[in-house]
CHARMM internal coordinates of N, CA and C (Angstrom, degrees):
IC EDIT
DIST 1 N 1 CA 1.4482
DIST 1 CA 1 C 1.5234
ANGL 1 N 1 CA 1 C 108.40
DIST 1 C 2 N 1.3061
ANGL 1 CA 1 C 2 N 115.79
DIHE 1 N 1 CA 1 C 2 N 131.63
DIST 2 N 2 CA 1.4616
ANGL 1 C 2 N 2 CA 120.76
DIHE 1 CA 1 C 2 N 2 CA -178.13
DIST 2 CA 2 C 1.5234
ANGL 2 N 2 CA 2 C 109.61
DIHE 1 C 2 N 2 CA 2 C -102.06
DIST 2 C 3 N 1.3056
ANGL 2 CA 2 C 3 N 116.54
DIHE 2 N 2 CA 2 C 3 N 87.20
DIST 3 N 3 CA 1.4567
ANGL 2 C 3 N 3 CA 121.61
DIHE 2 CA 2 C 3 N 3 CA 179.19
DIST 3 CA 3 C 1.5159
ANGL 3 N 3 CA 3 C 110.01
DIHE 2 C 3 N 3 CA 3 C -86.35
DIST 3 C 4 N 1.3251
ANGL 3 CA 3 C 4 N 115.77
DIHE 3 N 3 CA 3 C 4 N 147.98
DIST 4 N 4 CA 1.4619
ANGL 3 C 4 N 4 CA 121.13
DIHE 3 CA 3 C 4 N 4 CA 172.71
DIST 4 CA 4 C 1.5195
ANGL 4 N 4 CA 4 C 106.85
DIHE 3 C 4 N 4 CA 4 C -118.51
DIST 4 C 5 N 1.3170
ANGL 4 CA 4 C 5 N 115.68
DIHE 4 N 4 CA 4 C 5 N 127.22
DIST 5 N 5 CA 1.4508
ANGL 4 C 5 N 5 CA 120.62
DIHE 4 CA 4 C 5 N 5 CA -179.07
DIST 5 CA 5 C 1.5221
ANGL 5 N 5 CA 5 C 109.95
DIHE 4 C 5 N 5 CA 5 C -91.39
DIST 5 C 6 N 1.3015
ANGL 5 CA 5 C 6 N 116.25
DIHE 5 N 5 CA 5 C 6 N 138.47
DIST 6 N 6 CA 1.4564
ANGL 5 C 6 N 6 CA 123.01
DIHE 5 CA 5 C 6 N 6 CA -179.59
DIST 6 CA 6 C 1.5225
ANGL 6 N 6 CA 6 C 107.44
DIHE 5 C 6 N 6 CA 6 C -105.27
DIST 6 C 7 N 1.3281
ANGL 6 CA 6 C 7 N 116.73
DIHE 6 N 6 CA 6 C 7 N 130.23
DIST 7 N 7 CA 1.4681
ANGL 6 C 7 N 7 CA 121.68
DIHE 6 CA 6 C 7 N 7 CA -177.55
DIST 7 CA 7 C 1.5139
ANGL 7 N 7 CA 7 C 110.95
DIHE 6 C 7 N 7 CA 7 C -122.07
DIST 7 C 8 N 1.3391
ANGL 7 CA 7 C 8 N 115.18
DIHE 7 N 7 CA 7 C 8 N 154.01
DIST 8 N 8 CA 1.4589
ANGL 7 C 8 N 8 CA 119.61
DIHE 7 CA 7 C 8 N 8 CA 175.83
DIST 8 CA 8 C 1.5284
ANGL 8 N 8 CA 8 C 109.84
DIHE 7 C 8 N 8 CA 8 C -86.52
DIST 8 C 9 N 1.3202
ANGL 8 CA 8 C 9 N 117.22
DIHE 8 N 8 CA 8 C 9 N -175.14
DIST 9 N 9 CA 1.4653
ANGL 8 C 9 N 9 CA 121.39
DIHE 8 CA 8 C 9 N 9 CA -176.48
DIST 9 CA 9 C 1.5232
ANGL 9 N 9 CA 9 C 112.98
DIHE 8 C 9 N 9 CA 9 C -65.99
DIST 9 C 10 N 1.3512
ANGL 9 CA 9 C 10 N 117.49
DIHE 9 N 9 CA 9 C 10 N -16.18
DIST 10 N 10 CA 1.4663
ANGL 9 C 10 N 10 CA 121.42
DIHE 9 CA 9 C 10 N 10 CA 178.96
DIST 10 CA 10 C 1.5223
ANGL 10 N 10 CA 10 C 112.09
DIHE 9 C 10 N 10 CA 10 C -95.24
DIST 10 C 11 N 1.3255
ANGL 10 CA 10 C 11 N 115.96
DIHE 10 N 10 CA 10 C 11 N 1.03
DIST 11 N 11 CA 1.4527
ANGL 10 C 11 N 11 CA 119.82
DIHE 10 CA 10 C 11 N 11 CA 179.32
DIST 11 CA 11 C 1.5199
ANGL 11 N 11 CA 11 C 114.11
DIHE 10 C 11 N 11 CA 11 C 87.51
DIST 11 C 12 N 1.3192
ANGL 11 CA 11 C 12 N 117.63
DIHE 11 N 11 CA 11 C 12 N 3.85
DIST 12 N 12 CA 1.4612
ANGL 11 C 12 N 12 CA 121.44
DIHE 11 CA 11 C 12 N 12 CA 178.71
DIST 12 CA 12 C 1.5257
ANGL 12 N 12 CA 12 C 109.72
DIHE 11 C 12 N 12 CA 12 C -79.64
DIST 12 C 13 N 1.3168
ANGL 12 CA 12 C 13 N 116.38
DIHE 12 N 12 CA 12 C 13 N 133.08
DIST 13 N 13 CA 1.4625
ANGL 12 C 13 N 13 CA 120.33
DIHE 12 CA 12 C 13 N 13 CA 178.47
DIST 13 CA 13 C 1.5257
ANGL 13 N 13 CA 13 C 108.83
DIHE 12 C 13 N 13 CA 13 C -68.84
DIST 13 C 14 N 1.3266
ANGL 13 CA 13 C 14 N 115.99
DIHE 13 N 13 CA 13 C 14 N 127.11
DIST 14 N 14 CA 1.4604
ANGL 13 C 14 N 14 CA 121.22
DIHE 13 CA 13 C 14 N 14 CA -177.99
DIST 14 CA 14 C 1.5186
ANGL 14 N 14 CA 14 C 113.26
DIHE 13 C 14 N 14 CA 14 C -118.91
DIST 14 C 15 N 1.3236
ANGL 14 CA 14 C 15 N 117.96
DIHE 14 N 14 CA 14 C 15 N -8.23
DIST 15 N 15 CA 1.4499
ANGL 14 C 15 N 15 CA 120.48
DIHE 14 CA 14 C 15 N 15 CA -179.13
DIST 15 CA 15 C 1.5096
ANGL 15 N 15 CA 15 C 111.93
DIHE 14 C 15 N 15 CA 15 C -172.29
DIST 15 C 16 N 1.3289
ANGL 15 CA 15 C 16 N 113.48
DIHE 15 N 15 CA 15 C 16 N 176.03
DIST 16 N 16 CA 1.4589
ANGL 15 C 16 N 16 CA 120.77
DIHE 15 CA 15 C 16 N 16 CA 179.82
DIST 16 CA 16 C 1.5193
ANGL 16 N 16 CA 16 C 108.09
DIHE 15 C 16 N 16 CA 16 C -136.63
DIST 16 C 17 N 1.3039
ANGL 16 CA 16 C 17 N 116.45
DIHE 16 N 16 CA 16 C 17 N 136.40
DIST 17 N 17 CA 1.4589
ANGL 16 C 17 N 17 CA 122.38
DIHE 16 CA 16 C 17 N 17 CA 175.66
DIST 17 CA 17 C 1.5170
ANGL 17 N 17 CA 17 C 107.71
DIHE 16 C 17 N 17 CA 17 C -104.09
DIST 17 C 18 N 1.3401
ANGL 17 CA 17 C 18 N 116.22
DIHE 17 N 17 CA 17 C 18 N 125.91
DIST 18 N 18 CA 1.4566
ANGL 17 C 18 N 18 CA 122.39
DIHE 17 CA 17 C 18 N 18 CA 177.66
DIST 18 CA 18 C 1.5308
ANGL 18 N 18 CA 18 C 107.48
DIHE 17 C 18 N 18 CA 18 C -111.59
DIST 18 C 19 N 1.3088
ANGL 18 CA 18 C 19 N 118.08
DIHE 18 N 18 CA 18 C 19 N 122.88
DIST 19 N 19 CA 1.4719
ANGL 18 C 19 N 19 CA 119.46
DIHE 18 CA 18 C 19 N 19 CA 177.45
DIST 19 CA 19 C 1.5337
ANGL 19 N 19 CA 19 C 110.57
DIHE 18 C 19 N 19 CA 19 C -55.53
DIST 19 C 20 N 1.3421
ANGL 19 CA 19 C 20 N 117.08
DIHE 19 N 19 CA 19 C 20 N 144.36
DIST 20 N 20 CA 1.4549
ANGL 19 C 20 N 20 CA 122.31
DIHE 19 CA 19 C 20 N 20 CA -173.13
DIST 20 CA 20 C 1.5199
ANGL 20 N 20 CA 20 C 112.68
DIHE 19 C 20 N 20 CA 20 C -58.88
DIST 20 C 21 N 1.3166
ANGL 20 CA 20 C 21 N 118.32
DIHE 20 N 20 CA 20 C 21 N -37.08
DIST 21 N 21 CA 1.4640
ANGL 20 C 21 N 21 CA 120.99
DIHE 20 CA 20 C 21 N 21 CA 178.69
DIST 21 CA 21 C 1.5278
ANGL 21 N 21 CA 21 C 110.39
DIHE 20 C 21 N 21 CA 21 C -61.01
DIST 21 C 22 N 1.3141
ANGL 21 CA 21 C 22 N 116.43
DIHE 21 N 21 CA 21 C 22 N -44.32
DIST 22 N 22 CA 1.4582
ANGL 21 C 22 N 22 CA 120.62
DIHE 21 CA 21 C 22 N 22 CA -179.64
DIST 22 CA 22 C 1.5290
ANGL 22 N 22 CA 22 C 110.97
DIHE 21 C 22 N 22 CA 22 C -71.24
DIST 22 C 23 N 1.3413
ANGL 22 CA 22 C 23 N 117.04
DIHE 22 N 22 CA 22 C 23 N -34.93
DIST 23 N 23 CA 1.4629
ANGL 22 C 23 N 23 CA 120.96
DIHE 22 CA 22 C 23 N 23 CA 177.13
DIST 23 CA 23 C 1.5321
ANGL 23 N 23 CA 23 C 109.71
DIHE 22 C 23 N 23 CA 23 C -62.77
DIST 23 C 24 N 1.3284
ANGL 23 CA 23 C 24 N 116.79
DIHE 23 N 23 CA 23 C 24 N -43.82
DIST 24 N 24 CA 1.4648
ANGL 23 C 24 N 24 CA 120.45
DIHE 23 CA 23 C 24 N 24 CA 178.64
DIST 24 CA 24 C 1.5288
ANGL 24 N 24 CA 24 C 111.59
DIHE 23 C 24 N 24 CA 24 C -63.31
DIST 24 C 25 N 1.3177
ANGL 24 CA 24 C 25 N 117.15
DIHE 24 N 24 CA 24 C 25 N -36.85
DIST 25 N 25 CA 1.4610
ANGL 24 C 25 N 25 CA 120.70
DIHE 24 CA 24 C 25 N 25 CA 176.56
DIST 25 CA 25 C 1.5295
ANGL 25 N 25 CA 25 C 110.47
DIHE 24 C 25 N 25 CA 25 C -64.71
DIST 25 C 26 N 1.3309
ANGL 25 CA 25 C 26 N 116.50
DIHE 25 N 25 CA 25 C 26 N -42.35
DIST 26 N 26 CA 1.4652
ANGL 25 C 26 N 26 CA 120.01
DIHE 25 CA 25 C 26 N 26 CA 177.74
DIST 26 CA 26 C 1.5247
ANGL 26 N 26 CA 26 C 111.33
DIHE 25 C 26 N 26 CA 26 C -62.98
DIST 26 C 27 N 1.3500
ANGL 26 CA 26 C 27 N 116.56
DIHE 26 N 26 CA 26 C 27 N -41.80
DIST 27 N 27 CA 1.4659
ANGL 26 C 27 N 27 CA 120.15
DIHE 26 CA 26 C 27 N 27 CA 179.73
DIST 27 CA 27 C 1.5226
ANGL 27 N 27 CA 27 C 111.67
DIHE 26 C 27 N 27 CA 27 C -62.54
DIST 27 C 28 N 1.3318
ANGL 27 CA 27 C 28 N 117.16
DIHE 27 N 27 CA 27 C 28 N -36.89
DIST 28 N 28 CA 1.4670
ANGL 27 C 28 N 28 CA 118.43
DIHE 27 CA 27 C 28 N 28 CA 179.77
DIST 28 CA 28 C 1.5302
ANGL 28 N 28 CA 28 C 111.26
DIHE 27 C 28 N 28 CA 28 C -74.80
DIST 28 C 29 N 1.3282
ANGL 28 CA 28 C 29 N 116.51
DIHE 28 N 28 CA 28 C 29 N -28.36
DIST 29 N 29 CA 1.4665
ANGL 28 C 29 N 29 CA 120.69
DIHE 28 CA 28 C 29 N 29 CA -179.45
DIST 29 CA 29 C 1.5247
ANGL 29 N 29 CA 29 C 111.61
DIHE 28 C 29 N 29 CA 29 C -80.97
DIST 29 C 30 N 1.3325
ANGL 29 CA 29 C 30 N 116.99
DIHE 29 N 29 CA 29 C 30 N -39.09
DIST 30 N 30 CA 1.4657
ANGL 29 C 30 N 30 CA 122.19
DIHE 29 CA 29 C 30 N 30 CA -176.91
DIST 30 CA 30 C 1.5240
ANGL 30 N 30 CA 30 C 108.99
DIHE 29 C 30 N 30 CA 30 C -118.82
DIST 30 C 31 N 1.3179
ANGL 30 CA 30 C 31 N 116.42
DIHE 30 N 30 CA 30 C 31 N 91.64
DIST 31 N 31 CA 1.4633
ANGL 30 C 31 N 31 CA 121.30
DIHE 30 CA 30 C 31 N 31 CA -178.18
DIST 31 CA 31 C 1.5247
ANGL 31 N 31 CA 31 C 110.32
DIHE 30 C 31 N 31 CA 31 C -58.51
DIST 31 C 32 N 1.3224
ANGL 31 CA 31 C 32 N 117.24
DIHE 31 N 31 CA 31 C 32 N 133.70
DIST 32 N 32 CA 1.4530
ANGL 31 C 32 N 32 CA 122.40
DIHE 31 CA 31 C 32 N 32 CA 177.56
DIST 32 CA 32 C 1.5186
ANGL 32 N 32 CA 32 C 114.90
DIHE 31 C 32 N 32 CA 32 C 88.26
DIST 32 C 33 N 1.3410
ANGL 32 CA 32 C 33 N 117.48
DIHE 32 N 32 CA 32 C 33 N 0.33
DIST 33 N 33 CA 1.4635
ANGL 32 C 33 N 33 CA 120.62
DIHE 32 CA 32 C 33 N 33 CA -177.51
DIST 33 CA 33 C 1.5291
ANGL 33 N 33 CA 33 C 111.97
DIHE 32 C 33 N 33 CA 33 C -62.65
DIST 33 C 34 N 1.3419
ANGL 33 CA 33 C 34 N 116.71
DIHE 33 N 33 CA 33 C 34 N -26.38
DIST 34 N 34 CA 1.4644
ANGL 33 C 34 N 34 CA 119.72
DIHE 33 CA 33 C 34 N 34 CA -176.97
DIST 34 CA 34 C 1.5181
ANGL 34 N 34 CA 34 C 113.29
DIHE 33 C 34 N 34 CA 34 C -78.37
DIST 34 C 35 N 1.3313
ANGL 34 CA 34 C 35 N 117.34
DIHE 34 N 34 CA 34 C 35 N -8.31
DIST 35 N 35 CA 1.4627
ANGL 34 C 35 N 35 CA 119.84
DIHE 34 CA 34 C 35 N 35 CA 177.99
DIST 35 CA 35 C 1.5220
ANGL 35 N 35 CA 35 C 107.92
DIHE 34 C 35 N 35 CA 35 C -67.47
DIST 35 C 36 N 1.3237
ANGL 35 CA 35 C 36 N 116.50
DIHE 35 N 35 CA 35 C 36 N 121.74
DIST 36 N 36 CA 1.4646
ANGL 35 C 36 N 36 CA 119.63
DIHE 35 CA 35 C 36 N 36 CA -173.35
DIST 36 CA 36 C 1.5168
ANGL 36 N 36 CA 36 C 113.45
DIHE 35 C 36 N 36 CA 36 C -89.66
DIST 36 C 37 N 1.3150
ANGL 36 CA 36 C 37 N 118.03
DIHE 36 N 36 CA 36 C 37 N -8.25
DIST 37 N 37 CA 1.4586
ANGL 36 C 37 N 37 CA 119.37
DIHE 36 CA 36 C 37 N 37 CA 179.91
DIST 37 CA 37 C 1.5145
ANGL 37 N 37 CA 37 C 109.15
DIHE 36 C 37 N 37 CA 37 C -147.21
DIST 37 C 38 N 1.3068
ANGL 37 CA 37 C 38 N 115.46
DIHE 37 N 37 CA 37 C 38 N 134.03
DIST 38 N 38 CA 1.4544
ANGL 37 C 38 N 38 CA 120.84
DIHE 37 CA 37 C 38 N 38 CA 176.91
DIST 38 CA 38 C 1.5246
ANGL 38 N 38 CA 38 C 107.18
DIHE 37 C 38 N 38 CA 38 C -101.71
DIST 38 C 39 N 1.3070
ANGL 38 CA 38 C 39 N 116.25
DIHE 38 N 38 CA 38 C 39 N 128.57
DIST 39 N 39 CA 1.4541
ANGL 38 C 39 N 39 CA 120.92
DIHE 38 CA 38 C 39 N 39 CA -179.57
DIST 39 CA 39 C 1.5233
ANGL 39 N 39 CA 39 C 109.14
DIHE 38 C 39 N 39 CA 39 C -82.70
DIST 39 C 40 N 1.3226
ANGL 39 CA 39 C 40 N 116.00
DIHE 39 N 39 CA 39 C 40 N 105.91
DIST 40 N 40 CA 1.4572
ANGL 39 C 40 N 40 CA 121.71
DIHE 39 CA 39 C 40 N 40 CA 179.95
DIST 40 CA 40 C 1.5209
ANGL 40 N 40 CA 40 C 107.78
DIHE 39 C 40 N 40 CA 40 C -88.75
DIST 40 C 41 N 1.3389
ANGL 40 CA 40 C 41 N 117.40
DIHE 40 N 40 CA 40 C 41 N 128.88
DIST 41 N 41 CA 1.4663
ANGL 40 C 41 N 41 CA 119.65
DIHE 40 CA 40 C 41 N 41 CA -178.84
DIST 41 CA 41 C 1.5306
ANGL 41 N 41 CA 41 C 112.19
DIHE 40 C 41 N 41 CA 41 C -61.19
DIST 41 C 42 N 1.3226
ANGL 41 CA 41 C 42 N 115.83
DIHE 41 N 41 CA 41 C 42 N 147.42
DIST 42 N 42 CA 1.4607
ANGL 41 C 42 N 42 CA 121.76
DIHE 41 CA 41 C 42 N 42 CA -178.96
DIST 42 CA 42 C 1.5254
ANGL 42 N 42 CA 42 C 111.12
DIHE 41 C 42 N 42 CA 42 C -55.93
DIST 42 C 43 N 1.3464
ANGL 42 CA 42 C 43 N 116.84
DIHE 42 N 42 CA 42 C 43 N -44.44
DIST 43 N 43 CA 1.4607
ANGL 42 C 43 N 43 CA 119.90
DIHE 42 CA 42 C 43 N 43 CA -177.21
DIST 43 CA 43 C 1.5251
ANGL 43 N 43 CA 43 C 111.58
DIHE 42 C 43 N 43 CA 43 C -60.73
DIST 43 C 44 N 1.3418
ANGL 43 CA 43 C 44 N 116.69
DIHE 43 N 43 CA 43 C 44 N -32.87
DIST 44 N 44 CA 1.4564
ANGL 43 C 44 N 44 CA 120.22
DIHE 43 CA 43 C 44 N 44 CA 179.05
DIST 44 CA 44 C 1.5296
ANGL 44 N 44 CA 44 C 110.47
DIHE 43 C 44 N 44 CA 44 C -68.86
DIST 44 C 45 N 1.3175
ANGL 44 CA 44 C 45 N 115.95
DIHE 44 N 44 CA 44 C 45 N -43.59
DIST 45 N 45 CA 1.4708
ANGL 44 C 45 N 45 CA 120.42
DIHE 44 CA 44 C 45 N 45 CA 177.87
DIST 45 CA 45 C 1.5213
ANGL 45 N 45 CA 45 C 110.45
DIHE 44 C 45 N 45 CA 45 C -60.67
DIST 45 C 46 N 1.3408
ANGL 45 CA 45 C 46 N 116.35
DIHE 45 N 45 CA 45 C 46 N -42.11
DIST 46 N 46 CA 1.4664
ANGL 45 C 46 N 46 CA 120.14
DIHE 45 CA 45 C 46 N 46 CA 179.77
DIST 46 CA 46 C 1.5228
ANGL 46 N 46 CA 46 C 111.32
DIHE 45 C 46 N 46 CA 46 C -64.36
DIST 46 C 47 N 1.3239
ANGL 46 CA 46 C 47 N 117.32
DIHE 46 N 46 CA 46 C 47 N -39.60
DIST 47 N 47 CA 1.4606
ANGL 46 C 47 N 47 CA 120.69
DIHE 46 CA 46 C 47 N 47 CA 178.18
DIST 47 CA 47 C 1.5190
ANGL 47 N 47 CA 47 C 110.49
DIHE 46 C 47 N 47 CA 47 C -61.73
DIST 47 C 48 N 1.3170
ANGL 47 CA 47 C 48 N 117.32
DIHE 47 N 47 CA 47 C 48 N -43.65
DIST 48 N 48 CA 1.4621
ANGL 47 C 48 N 48 CA 121.05
DIHE 47 CA 47 C 48 N 48 CA 178.91
DIST 48 CA 48 C 1.5264
ANGL 48 N 48 CA 48 C 110.54
DIHE 47 C 48 N 48 CA 48 C -64.64
DIST 48 C 49 N 1.3365
ANGL 48 CA 48 C 49 N 117.16
DIHE 48 N 48 CA 48 C 49 N -42.96
DIST 49 N 49 CA 1.4730
ANGL 48 C 49 N 49 CA 120.53
DIHE 48 CA 48 C 49 N 49 CA 178.49
DIST 49 CA 49 C 1.5275
ANGL 49 N 49 CA 49 C 111.30
DIHE 48 C 49 N 49 CA 49 C -59.90
DIST 49 C 50 N 1.3380
ANGL 49 CA 49 C 50 N 117.08
DIHE 49 N 49 CA 49 C 50 N -43.13
DIST 50 N 50 CA 1.4676
ANGL 49 C 50 N 50 CA 120.91
DIHE 49 CA 49 C 50 N 50 CA 179.40
DIST 50 CA 50 C 1.5245
ANGL 50 N 50 CA 50 C 111.04
DIHE 49 C 50 N 50 CA 50 C -63.70
DIST 50 C 51 N 1.3222
ANGL 50 CA 50 C 51 N 116.09
DIHE 50 N 50 CA 50 C 51 N -42.31
DIST 51 N 51 CA 1.4619
ANGL 50 C 51 N 51 CA 119.47
DIHE 50 CA 50 C 51 N 51 CA -179.45
DIST 51 CA 51 C 1.5213
ANGL 51 N 51 CA 51 C 111.49
DIHE 50 C 51 N 51 CA 51 C -67.01
DIST 51 C 52 N 1.3316
ANGL 51 CA 51 C 52 N 117.01
DIHE 51 N 51 CA 51 C 52 N -38.04
DIST 52 N 52 CA 1.4650
ANGL 51 C 52 N 52 CA 119.55
DIHE 51 CA 51 C 52 N 52 CA 176.51
DIST 52 CA 52 C 1.5216
ANGL 52 N 52 CA 52 C 111.06
DIHE 51 C 52 N 52 CA 52 C -65.38
DIST 52 C 53 N 1.3244
ANGL 52 CA 52 C 53 N 116.93
DIHE 52 N 52 CA 52 C 53 N -40.46
DIST 53 N 53 CA 1.4687
ANGL 52 C 53 N 53 CA 120.85
DIHE 52 CA 52 C 53 N 53 CA 178.28
DIST 53 CA 53 C 1.5235
ANGL 53 N 53 CA 53 C 110.31
DIHE 52 C 53 N 53 CA 53 C -63.25
DIST 53 C 54 N 1.3321
ANGL 53 CA 53 C 54 N 116.91
DIHE 53 N 53 CA 53 C 54 N -42.70
DIST 54 N 54 CA 1.4700
ANGL 53 C 54 N 54 CA 120.34
DIHE 53 CA 53 C 54 N 54 CA 177.99
DIST 54 CA 54 C 1.5220
ANGL 54 N 54 CA 54 C 110.63
DIHE 53 C 54 N 54 CA 54 C -60.67
DIST 54 C 55 N 1.3171
ANGL 54 CA 54 C 55 N 116.47
DIHE 54 N 54 CA 54 C 55 N -42.54
DIST 55 N 55 CA 1.4613
ANGL 54 C 55 N 55 CA 119.97
DIHE 54 CA 54 C 55 N 55 CA 179.07
DIST 55 CA 55 C 1.5322
ANGL 55 N 55 CA 55 C 110.83
DIHE 54 C 55 N 55 CA 55 C -64.81
DIST 55 C 56 N 1.3282
ANGL 55 CA 55 C 56 N 116.80
DIHE 55 N 55 CA 55 C 56 N -44.49
DIST 56 N 56 CA 1.4677
ANGL 55 C 56 N 56 CA 119.92
DIHE 55 CA 55 C 56 N 56 CA -179.36
DIST 56 CA 56 C 1.5200
ANGL 56 N 56 CA 56 C 111.30
DIHE 55 C 56 N 56 CA 56 C -62.72
DIST 56 C 57 N 1.3270
ANGL 56 CA 56 C 57 N 117.91
DIHE 56 N 56 CA 56 C 57 N -33.72
DIST 57 N 57 CA 1.4651
ANGL 56 C 57 N 57 CA 121.42
DIHE 56 CA 56 C 57 N 57 CA 178.98
DIST 57 CA 57 C 1.5210
ANGL 57 N 57 CA 57 C 112.19
DIHE 56 C 57 N 57 CA 57 C -78.07
DIST 57 C 58 N 1.3267
ANGL 57 CA 57 C 58 N 118.11
DIHE 57 N 57 CA 57 C 58 N -26.94
DIST 58 N 58 CA 1.4644
ANGL 57 C 58 N 58 CA 122.68
DIHE 57 CA 57 C 58 N 58 CA -177.61
DIST 58 CA 58 C 1.5313
ANGL 58 N 58 CA 58 C 110.83
DIHE 57 C 58 N 58 CA 58 C -138.33
DIST 58 C 59 N 1.3276
ANGL 58 CA 58 C 59 N 118.80
DIHE 58 N 58 CA 58 C 59 N 65.94
DIST 59 N 59 CA 1.4656
ANGL 58 C 59 N 59 CA 120.60
DIHE 58 CA 58 C 59 N 59 CA -174.88
DIST 59 CA 59 C 1.5328
ANGL 59 N 59 CA 59 C 114.02
DIHE 58 C 59 N 59 CA 59 C -64.84
DIST 59 C 60 N 1.3262
ANGL 59 CA 59 C 60 N 117.72
DIHE 59 N 59 CA 59 C 60 N -18.83
DIST 60 N 60 CA 1.4652
ANGL 59 C 60 N 60 CA 119.77
DIHE 59 CA 59 C 60 N 60 CA -179.96
DIST 60 CA 60 C 1.5196
ANGL 60 N 60 CA 60 C 112.50
DIHE 59 C 60 N 60 CA 60 C -91.25
DIST 60 C 61 N 1.3195
ANGL 60 CA 60 C 61 N 116.76
DIHE 60 N 60 CA 60 C 61 N -5.51
DIST 61 N 61 CA 1.4603
ANGL 60 C 61 N 61 CA 121.79
DIHE 60 CA 60 C 61 N 61 CA -177.40
DIST 61 CA 61 C 1.5312
ANGL 61 N 61 CA 61 C 110.81
DIHE 60 C 61 N 61 CA 61 C -96.67
DIST 61 C 62 N 1.3337
ANGL 61 CA 61 C 62 N 115.17
DIHE 61 N 61 CA 61 C 62 N 57.07
DIST 62 N 62 CA 1.4640
ANGL 61 C 62 N 62 CA 121.11
DIHE 61 CA 61 C 62 N 62 CA -178.96
DIST 62 CA 62 C 1.5196
ANGL 62 N 62 CA 62 C 109.38
DIHE 61 C 62 N 62 CA 62 C -133.95
DIST 62 C 63 N 1.3198
ANGL 62 CA 62 C 63 N 115.64
DIHE 62 N 62 CA 62 C 63 N 164.59
DIST 63 N 63 CA 1.4593
ANGL 62 C 63 N 63 CA 121.39
DIHE 62 CA 62 C 63 N 63 CA 176.14
DIST 63 CA 63 C 1.5195
ANGL 63 N 63 CA 63 C 109.51
DIHE 62 C 63 N 63 CA 63 C -103.62
DIST 63 C 64 N 1.3063
ANGL 63 CA 63 C 64 N 115.87
DIHE 63 N 63 CA 63 C 64 N 145.34
DIST 64 N 64 CA 1.4484
ANGL 63 C 64 N 64 CA 121.21
DIHE 63 CA 63 C 64 N 64 CA 173.11
DIST 64 CA 64 C 1.5289
ANGL 64 N 64 CA 64 C 107.23
DIHE 63 C 64 N 64 CA 64 C -74.37
DIST 64 C 65 N 1.3201
ANGL 64 CA 64 C 65 N 117.41
DIHE 64 N 64 CA 64 C 65 N 128.83
DIST 65 N 65 CA 1.4583
ANGL 64 C 65 N 65 CA 121.70
DIHE 64 CA 64 C 65 N 65 CA -175.81
DIST 65 CA 65 C 1.5257
ANGL 65 N 65 CA 65 C 112.14
DIHE 64 C 65 N 65 CA 65 C -57.87
DIST 65 C 66 N 1.3309
ANGL 65 CA 65 C 66 N 117.30
DIHE 65 N 65 CA 65 C 66 N -48.81
DIST 66 N 66 CA 1.4642
ANGL 65 C 66 N 66 CA 120.32
DIHE 65 CA 65 C 66 N 66 CA -176.63
DIST 66 CA 66 C 1.5269
ANGL 66 N 66 CA 66 C 111.53
DIHE 65 C 66 N 66 CA 66 C -63.39
DIST 66 C 67 N 1.3227
ANGL 66 CA 66 C 67 N 117.13
DIHE 66 N 66 CA 66 C 67 N -40.38
DIST 67 N 67 CA 1.4663
ANGL 66 C 67 N 67 CA 120.46
DIHE 66 CA 66 C 67 N 67 CA 178.69
DIST 67 CA 67 C 1.5208
ANGL 67 N 67 CA 67 C 110.12
DIHE 66 C 67 N 67 CA 67 C -67.40
DIST 67 C 68 N 1.3244
ANGL 67 CA 67 C 68 N 117.32
DIHE 67 N 67 CA 67 C 68 N -42.05
DIST 68 N 68 CA 1.4625
ANGL 67 C 68 N 68 CA 120.50
DIHE 67 CA 67 C 68 N 68 CA 178.22
DIST 68 CA 68 C 1.5243
ANGL 68 N 68 CA 68 C 110.55
DIHE 67 C 68 N 68 CA 68 C -60.94
DIST 68 C 69 N 1.3252
ANGL 68 CA 68 C 69 N 117.61
DIHE 68 N 68 CA 68 C 69 N -42.48
DIST 69 N 69 CA 1.4609
ANGL 68 C 69 N 69 CA 120.87
DIHE 68 CA 68 C 69 N 69 CA 179.27
DIST 69 CA 69 C 1.5252
ANGL 69 N 69 CA 69 C 111.59
DIHE 68 C 69 N 69 CA 69 C -64.88
DIST 69 C 70 N 1.3285
ANGL 69 CA 69 C 70 N 117.11
DIHE 69 N 69 CA 69 C 70 N -39.96
DIST 70 N 70 CA 1.4639
ANGL 69 C 70 N 70 CA 119.63
DIHE 69 CA 69 C 70 N 70 CA 177.50
DIST 70 CA 70 C 1.5284
ANGL 70 N 70 CA 70 C 110.56
DIHE 69 C 70 N 70 CA 70 C -62.70
DIST 70 C 71 N 1.3443
ANGL 70 CA 70 C 71 N 117.32
DIHE 70 N 70 CA 70 C 71 N -41.66
DIST 71 N 71 CA 1.4600
ANGL 70 C 71 N 71 CA 121.09
DIHE 70 CA 70 C 71 N 71 CA 178.37
DIST 71 CA 71 C 1.5275
ANGL 71 N 71 CA 71 C 111.38
DIHE 70 C 71 N 71 CA 71 C -62.35
DIST 71 C 72 N 1.3200
ANGL 71 CA 71 C 72 N 117.12
DIHE 71 N 71 CA 71 C 72 N -41.51
DIST 72 N 72 CA 1.4637
ANGL 71 C 72 N 72 CA 121.67
DIHE 71 CA 71 C 72 N 72 CA 178.73
DIST 72 CA 72 C 1.5215
ANGL 72 N 72 CA 72 C 110.25
DIHE 71 C 72 N 72 CA 72 C -64.46
DIST 72 C 73 N 1.3319
ANGL 72 CA 72 C 73 N 116.52
DIHE 72 N 72 CA 72 C 73 N -44.23
DIST 73 N 73 CA 1.4585
ANGL 72 C 73 N 73 CA 120.55
DIHE 72 CA 72 C 73 N 73 CA -178.32
DIST 73 CA 73 C 1.5276
ANGL 73 N 73 CA 73 C 111.81
DIHE 72 C 73 N 73 CA 73 C -65.65
DIST 73 C 74 N 1.3318
ANGL 73 CA 73 C 74 N 117.77
DIHE 73 N 73 CA 73 C 74 N -30.97
DIST 74 N 74 CA 1.4636
ANGL 73 C 74 N 74 CA 121.22
DIHE 73 CA 73 C 74 N 74 CA 177.65
DIST 74 CA 74 C 1.5235
ANGL 74 N 74 CA 74 C 110.90
DIHE 73 C 74 N 74 CA 74 C -64.52
DIST 74 C 75 N 1.3317
ANGL 74 CA 74 C 75 N 115.55
DIHE 74 N 74 CA 74 C 75 N -32.15
DIST 75 N 75 CA 1.4646
ANGL 74 C 75 N 75 CA 120.10
DIHE 74 CA 74 C 75 N 75 CA -177.50
DIST 75 CA 75 C 1.5202
ANGL 75 N 75 CA 75 C 113.21
DIHE 74 C 75 N 75 CA 75 C -82.70
DIST 75 C 76 N 1.3202
ANGL 75 CA 75 C 76 N 117.41
DIHE 75 N 75 CA 75 C 76 N -9.95
DIST 76 N 76 CA 1.4758
ANGL 75 C 76 N 76 CA 119.57
DIHE 75 CA 75 C 76 N 76 CA -178.90
DIST 76 CA 76 C 1.5059
ANGL 76 N 76 CA 76 C 112.26
DIHE 75 C 76 N 76 CA 76 C -80.51
END
COOR INIT
IC SEED 1 N 1 CA 1 C
IC BUILD
């Protein structure tokens, strides 16, 4: 795939240009890729907001992911 990267005046990459032929190939391979916005249900957004608020109020009351995974794997 021949991508072209688009940069701003500071040299930071701000976008990618995909040639139309390759874009069409991607669209046929990955159905729905051209949809530019996914409609997330309100209840899902609210659940995430509540969980973020809980974390912000109790940042030390969390589990380490790697340790939690090791504990789960021990029980399998």
